[in-house]
C-alpha positions as CSV (number, residue, x, y, z in Angstrom):
1,M,153.8,60.7,110.3
2,S,155.5,62.7,113.0
3,R,153.6,63.9,116.1
4,S,154.6,66.7,118.5
5,V,155.4,66.1,122.1
6,R,152.7,67.9,124.0
7,R,154.0,70.9,125.9
8,A,152.6,72.4,129.1
9,F,152.9,76.0,127.8
10,A,150.3,78.5,128.9
11,P,148.0,79.3,125.9
12,V,149.3,82.8,125.2
13,A,152.9,81.9,125.7
14,A,152.5,78.9,123.4
15,A,150.9,81.1,120.8
16,V,153.8,83.6,120.9
17,T,156.3,80.8,120.6
18,A,154.4,79.4,117.7
19,A,154.5,82.7,115.9
20,L,158.2,82.3,115.5
21,L,157.8,78.9,113.8
22,L,157.0,79.7,110.2
23,T,157.0,77.0,107.5
24,A,157.1,77.6,103.8
25,C,154.7,76.0,101.3
26,A,157.6,73.9,100.1
27,G,159.9,71.3,101.7
28,A,158.2,67.9,102.2
29,G,157.2,66.6,98.8
30,A,158.2,69.7,96.8
31,G,158.6,68.4,93.3
32,E,159.8,69.7,89.9
33,D,156.3,70.9,89.0
34,G,156.1,72.9,92.2
35,N,153.8,71.5,94.8
36,D,153.1,73.1,98.1
37,T,152.4,72.2,101.6
38,A,149.8,73.8,103.8
39,G,152.5,75.4,105.8
40,S,151.7,77.8,108.5
41,Q,152.7,78.7,112.0
42,A,152.2,75.8,114.4
43,P,149.2,76.4,116.7
44,P,149.8,76.1,120.4
45,A,149.5,72.7,122.0
46,R,146.2,72.0,123.7
47,S,146.0,73.0,127.4
48,A,143.4,73.1,130.2
49,P,140.6,75.6,129.6
50,S,141.3,79.0,131.0
51,A,139.4,80.0,134.1
52,E,138.4,83.2,132.3
53,P,137.4,83.1,128.6
54,S,139.2,85.5,126.3
55,E,135.9,86.6,124.8
56,E,132.5,87.3,126.3
57,P,129.9,84.6,125.4
58,G,128.4,85.3,122.1
59,A,130.6,88.2,121.3
60,G,133.0,88.9,118.5
61,P,133.0,88.1,114.7
62,D,133.8,84.4,115.2
63,R,130.5,83.5,116.7
64,A,128.0,82.5,114.0
65,G,125.9,80.5,116.4
66,S,126.1,78.3,119.4
67,A,126.0,74.6,120.3
68,T,127.0,72.8,123.5
69,D,130.7,72.0,123.5
70,L,131.5,68.3,123.2
71,A,134.1,66.1,125.0
72,R,137.3,65.5,123.1
73,S,137.0,62.8,120.3
74,V,139.2,62.1,117.4
75,P,137.8,63.5,114.1
76,Q,137.4,61.0,111.3
77,R,136.3,63.0,108.2
78,V,135.7,66.6,107.1
79,S,133.0,67.5,104.6
80,I,132.5,70.9,102.9
81,P,129.3,70.7,100.8
82,S,129.9,74.1,99.0
83,L,133.2,72.7,97.6
84,G,132.2,69.1,97.1
85,V,134.9,68.1,99.5
86,S,134.7,64.9,101.7
87,S,138.1,63.9,103.1
88,E,139.3,61.4,105.7
89,L,141.7,63.0,108.1
90,E,145.4,62.4,108.6
91,T,146.8,63.2,112.0
92,L,149.2,66.2,112.1
93,G,151.8,67.1,114.8
94,Q,154.9,69.2,114.9
95,N,158.3,68.8,113.2
96,K,161.5,69.0,115.4
97,D,161.7,72.7,114.7
98,G,158.1,73.2,116.1
99,A,156.4,73.8,112.7
100,M,153.2,72.0,112.0
101,T,153.5,68.9,109.9
102,T,151.4,68.7,106.7
103,P,149.3,65.9,105.1
104,E,151.3,63.2,103.3
105,N,148.4,62.6,100.8
106,P,147.5,65.7,98.8
107,D,143.9,64.4,98.5
108,L,143.5,64.3,102.3
109,A,143.2,67.1,104.9
110,G,144.8,66.6,108.3
111,W,143.8,67.4,111.9
112,Y,146.4,69.1,114.2
113,E,146.3,66.6,117.1
114,P,148.0,68.7,119.8
115,G,145.2,71.3,119.6
116,P,141.5,71.0,120.4
117,A,139.4,68.4,118.7
118,P,136.6,69.7,116.4
119,G,133.6,70.1,118.6
120,S,135.5,70.7,121.8
121,R,136.0,74.2,123.2
122,G,138.8,76.1,121.4
123,P,140.1,76.6,117.8
124,A,140.5,73.2,116.3
125,V,142.8,73.2,113.2
126,I,142.4,71.2,110.0
127,A,145.0,71.9,107.2
128,G,145.3,70.7,103.6
129,H,147.3,71.3,100.4
130,V,146.0,73.6,97.8
131,T,148.0,72.1,94.8
132,W,150.4,69.2,94.4
133,N,152.8,68.8,91.4
134,G,150.7,71.2,89.4
135,A,147.4,69.5,90.2
136,D,144.6,70.6,92.4
137,A,144.6,69.2,95.9
138,V,142.0,68.8,98.6
139,F,141.8,72.5,99.7
140,K,142.1,74.1,96.3
141,G,138.8,75.9,96.6
142,L,139.2,77.0,100.2
143,K,139.6,80.7,99.4
144,T,136.2,80.8,97.6
145,M,134.3,79.9,100.8
146,K,131.9,82.5,102.2
147,A,130.3,83.4,105.5
148,G,127.4,81.1,106.1
149,D,128.9,78.1,104.4
150,T,128.9,74.9,106.4
151,I,131.5,72.4,107.4
152,E,130.8,69.0,108.9
153,V,133.3,66.9,110.9
154,A,132.5,63.3,111.7
155,R,134.0,62.1,115.0
156,E,135.1,58.8,116.5
157,D,132.3,59.0,119.1
158,G,129.7,58.8,116.3
159,K,128.7,62.5,116.5
160,T,129.0,64.9,113.6
161,A,129.8,68.5,114.5
162,T,128.5,71.2,112.1
163,F,130.3,74.4,111.8
164,T,129.2,77.7,110.1
165,V,131.8,79.9,108.5
166,D,132.2,83.3,110.1
167,R,134.8,84.7,107.7
168,V,137.6,83.9,105.4
169,E,141.0,85.7,105.5
170,E,144.2,85.6,103.6
171,Y,147.4,86.6,105.3
172,P,151.1,86.9,104.2
173,K,153.1,84.2,105.9
174,K,155.6,86.7,107.1
175,K,152.9,88.6,108.9
176,F,150.6,85.7,110.0
177,P,148.5,86.8,113.0
178,T,149.1,83.8,115.2
179,L,147.4,85.2,118.2
180,E,144.3,86.2,116.2
181,V,144.0,82.7,114.6
182,Y,144.8,80.5,117.5
183,K,143.7,82.5,120.6
184,N,141.5,81.1,123.3
185,I,137.8,81.3,122.5
186,D,134.8,80.5,124.6
187,H,133.2,78.1,122.2
188,A,134.0,75.2,119.8
189,G,135.6,76.8,116.8
190,L,137.3,75.5,113.6
191,R,140.2,76.8,111.5
192,L,140.7,75.5,108.0
193,I,144.1,76.4,106.6
194,T,145.9,76.2,103.3
195,C,148.3,78.2,101.1
196,G,147.3,81.2,99.0
197,G,148.6,84.1,97.0
198,E,151.0,83.8,94.0
199,F,153.0,80.7,93.6
200,D,156.8,81.1,93.2
201,A,157.8,78.1,91.0
202,D,161.5,78.7,91.6
203,R,161.1,78.5,95.4
204,H,158.2,76.0,95.4
205,Y,156.5,78.5,97.6
206,Y,153.1,80.2,98.2
207,A,153.5,83.6,100.0
208,N,150.2,83.6,101.9
209,N,148.0,81.4,104.0
210,V,144.2,81.2,103.6
211,T,142.3,80.8,106.9
212,V,138.6,79.9,107.3
213,F,137.2,80.8,110.7
214,A,134.1,78.9,111.7
215,S,132.0,78.2,114.8
216,M,130.1,75.1,115.8
217,T,126.4,75.5,115.3
218,G,125.0,72.0,115.5
219,V,125.6,68.4,116.5
220,A,124.0,65.3,115.1
C-alpha cells in the first residue's frame, strides 16, 4: 500500500492544501456492482505541536471528556461496540496527487499514518469503506452512530485508548470542511470517515462523506 512522504507544512497551510485534494468514492477497486472507497480530502501531515492551541482547554463541541495525551504508538485495532465492529487496521498514506489512500480490504478500516496516532494530541483519522461490490463493508453503519457512543483503539504499546463520540456530520464532498475536520486541537481526538449520501451507480460514486468526531476519554 502506498504511503505519503511526510511534508513539513505548517498545520494550517497543509490543511488548506489538502482541501484541494478531493477523491471520489470510486477509482481503486470500483467494480461492476459499484463499490466505493472512503474517499475524502487528505488530512494534513503530522507536525510538531503548535505553541498555542487552537482551542481553549475543555472548550468547543469536540470535547466530550478528557484524558492525558499519550506518546505516539501505531494503532492495531479499532472497535465500535454500538456497531459490532472490530477491525484490524491497515496503514493509509497519500497517492501521488496528494489524496488519501483507502483500505485495500473492504472488511478492514485504515489509519492515516502521516497524521496523529490515536491517543496522541490532534485529530487522528481512521477511514473505511461503506459498501463494496454491493455488499456492506466495515463502516456501513457509521452514520447511525450517536453522541456518547464509544470507540476503542488498541495500540502497539499495549494501551487501549477509549474515545467518546461528540457528534456525527455528513458533508457534500465538494464542500468538505477540511479545516473544521482536521484543524489543530488541544487534546487527543479521533475522526472516523466513510462515504455517505446517494450512490451513483453509473459513476461508482457517493456524493458525501460521513465524519464521526470523537475525543479520548480514557486509557486502559
